[in-house]
N, C-alpha and C positions, 0 to 999 in steps of 0.2 A: 504493500500500500504506500501511496505517496505521503508526504509529511502532513498535509492537511487531514487526510484520512486517519493517519496515525494519531494526530492530536485529538480528533473526535473519538477515536477508540479509547485513548487514555483518559479523556474526560468522562467517558462512561465507566471506566475502570474504577472500582471502589478503592479508596485510599485512606491511609493513616498519616497524620502529621503530628509529630511529637514536639516539634520545635518551631513555633510561630509566635511572633510578638504582636500584641494588639496594636501598639502604635504603628509599627511597620506594616500593618495590614490596611491602613486607612488611605484609600486612593485619592488622587487629585480630584476626581469627580465628587467623592464624598465630602471632601473639605470645602469645595466651592459651593456645593449644595447647602451644607450646614452654615457656612458664612452668610449665604444669602437669606437663610431662614432665621438664624439666631444671632447673627453678628459674629464678631471675632476678627482678629487681625491676621491677614495673610500677606505675603510679599507680592501676590498677584491674585486676581479674582476671576480669571478664566482658566480653564483646564490646561490649555496648551502653554500658557505663560507660567502657570504654577509648576508644571511637571519638572522643569530643570532644577527647581529649588528642592524637590523631594525625591527625585528619581536619579539613579545612576544611569548614565547613558554612554556617550562616546568619550567622556572625560577620562583621564588617567585613573585607574583603580587605586585604591589604598584604604587602609583601615581608618585613618583620620578623615579622609574625604567621605567615606561611608557614614561615619558617626555624625558628621556635620549635617547630614540630611535630616536628622532628628530635630534639629533646632526649630524648624517650622512647627512641628507638632508640640514641642514643649512650650511654645508661646501662644497656643490656641485654646480651645475648650472654654468658650465664654459662659457656659451655663450647664446646669444639670442635664437638660434635654439634649444638648450637644454630646455630652459624654455617653448618655444612654444610646443615642443614635449611632455613634461610631462603634460601640460594642455590639449592638444588634446587627449592624451592617457587616461587620467583620465576620461574624459567625455565618450570616446569610451567604456572603461571598464564598466562604469555604464550602458550605453545603452545596451551592450551585456548581462547584467544581467537583462534586461527588466525593468530597472528603467525608468519611463516615464517622471517624473518630478524630477529635482535635484536642490537643493540649495547648491552651492559649495562655501565654504568660504576659503579665503586665505589672508595672510599678504604680501603685496608688499615688506615690509621691509625685510622679510626673504629671498625672492628671490633676492633682490637687494644687500644684504649685502656683500657676499664674494668678488665679483668683482666690488663692488661699482657702480653698475648700478644705473641709476636714477629711482626712484620709478615711475615717470610718464611714463617712457619707459616700465617698467615691466608691468604696468597696460595695456598699449596698446597691448603689445605682448600677454599677457594672455587673454585679452578680445577677440582679433581677433581669437586666437586658439580655445577658447571655442565656439565661434559662429560658426566657420567652422566645428568643430566636432559635435556640436549639429545639424547642418543642415545635415551633412553627415549621422548621425545615428538616426535621427528622435526622438530627445529627447529635452524637454524644460529645459533649464538651467538658473538659476538665480544666479548671483554672489553676495556674501556677503563679505564685508570688515571685516577683523579681525585685531584688534590691540592687542598687548601683554602687560600684566601687568609687564612682566619681562624685558622689554627693555626701560623703562623710559617714563615719561610723555611728555617730549619735542618731542621725535620722534613720539609718538602717536598723539600729537597735530598737528604736521606738516602734517602728513598723513591725518588726518580727515579734516583739513582745505582745503587741496588740493582736496580731493575726494568730499567734499561738494560743490565745485565749478564746478565739471565736468558736462558735459551734461547728460541728461537722458539716462540711459542704461548701464552704467559701473558697478554700484552697486545698490542694492535694499535694503540693510540692513547693520547694523553695529553690530559687535560682539566683545567681549573682552574675550581672553583666557589666558592661562599661569597658573602659580602656585598660586592658590587661597589661599594656606596655608601660603605662604611667603609674597605675595604681595596683598594688599587689592585693590579692584576696586574703592574705594571711591575717590581717587585723580583724577580719570578719568571721574567723573560724568558730568562735564561741557561739555565734548566732546560729550556725548550722547545727551545733549540738543542741541548742534550745529547740530549734524547729524539729529535729529528729525525735527528741523526747516528746514533743507535742503530736507526733504521728505523721509529720510531713515527710515525703520522699525528697531526695536531694539531687539536683542537677546543677552543674557548674560550667559556665563558659570557660573553656581552657583549651590550650593547644591550637589556637587560631592565629592571632597576631604573634603570640609567643610560642616557644617550642614545647617539646614533650615534657620538660621538667614541670610545667604547670599542670599537665595531666597527672603526672605522678603525685604532685602536691594535692590535687583534688581527690585522688583515690585514697592516698595514705593519711593525709592530715584532715580531710573533710569528710571522709567516708561516703563519697558521692555514689549514688546509685546509677547515674548516667552522666555523660559528659556532653555539654553543648559544643558542637563542632568536634574538637579533638583531632582534627584532620592531620595535624603535625605529629601525632603519635607514631606515624609510620617511620619517622626519622630515628626512632630508638626501639630496637627489637625487645629490649627488656620491658619497656612500657607496653608494647604490643602483647607480650607474654602475660603481663599482669592483667591487662584488660581481658584477655582470653580466659585466663584462669578464674577470674572473679566474675566473668560473664557481665561485664559492664558495657552497656550499649553506647555507641557514639552516634549522636544526632547529627548526621552529615547533611550539608546544605550546598549543593553543587554551584549554582550561579552566585550565591552570596560569597562563596570562597574566592571566586574570580573577582567580584566587585571589591572585596576587601584587600585584594592584592596578594592573597595567600597562595593561590594557584594561578598559573599563567592562563589556562583555558580549561574548559570542562574536559576536553579530549585527554588531558594529562592528569586528571583528578585521580588520587590514589585510592578511591573508594573500593575498586576491585581488589587491590593488593591487601587492603585492610580486611575486606570480607574473606578473601582466600586464606588469610592468616588465622581465621577462626574467631575474629572479634565481631560481636553482634553490632549491626548497623541499622539505621533507618534513613530514608530519604525525606527531606523536609524543605520547607520554603524559607524559613528564617523571617524575612521581611518582604513579603510579596509585592507590596506597593512600592517600596524603595527600589527593588530589583526589577520591577515591572514583569513579574512572572506569575504563573499559577503552578500548583503542584502537578497538574496534568502536563504542563510544558516541561517541568523538570523530568518527568518520566520519559517524555519524548527525547530529551537530551540524553538520558541514561541509555535509552535504546539505540539511538542513532550514532552517538559519539563514544559510548562505552560498551556497546554490545550486549546490554542486558536483555534477557528474554522475559516473556510474560510469566513463565513459571518461576523465574528468579524474583520478579517483582511480587508475585503472590507470597513467596517464602519470606521476603523482606517485610511485608505487611503483617504476616502471622507472627514474625519475630518481634515486630514493634508492639503488637498486642501483648506479648509475653512480658515486655518491659514497660508497659503503660503504668501510669500512676493512678489509674482508676481504682477505687477502694474495693471493688468486688470483681476480681479477675474472672471468676467462673461465670458471673452474669455477663460480663463483657464478651467472653468467648461464645456464650450461647447466642448472644445478639448478633455477633459479627463474624466469627471465625469461618462460618460456612461460605462467606463471600469469596474466600480465597482457597477453598478446598475442592 
């Protein structure tokens, strides 16, 4: 089949996305629509003029360039309704791409910052909107709390303390993101112990901009259940062996790794070498709006540039279910496993 037919085939193919950021899921179309309806400051108010501010395109890739795209989002969200809208729409967009299970991570601090909303309110708004959209579009969504290396330990500690006391159902995991080159994750290690004690699973951005030593730290010092990206693990066979032995899944993101300058092109992505080494992996979007991708499109890339077969993609999705942070794995398997068998 040609590429257009392959894309339609992959769009119909049921998918799991374990690594997707809420902010990075908000398209230019959504931002313009919300600004028109609710107000809010944007650098441009038409879709075409806004895209260069939030999307990676022909510019030189790089981790710093990629992170700069989030600036527009961090200065937006004029009201409660806008926050609810972007959360609802992000889940809807995933469902329309036939993502059947989605782990959607977000930082309440980022949504609360501009207008000094209370984080507890932001969590309630996003939680309700995500549940409503998941019900409307028949998709299972598991929220993951993200804290940032870039906004200081005190803010992260307050957020984790609050979330750790919430009733079951608001969050099922804890993640740390941000600039791993400039800001070490080490000062935040005690927060992950608090979250683990509260019953949250742990995933840590590591081994992306920095090398495999950060993956080793995430596993040994943080007791991570999964690694966000971890693509540079392939540079150290001892790290690969540790991941294989402990069955720690790497949440791999093909196009995102190109846009952050970690990989030169999808054609040379080491996903196959990692998989062949026996390390569990999943294929994910990361920030679909910033990379201007869908998960279906990432599957097309995997097939056309890396030689993945449909049977391999089915196995990857089943493996992703095994490593999901959903609180009831047996329920999850009953609901979805048959889609890839």
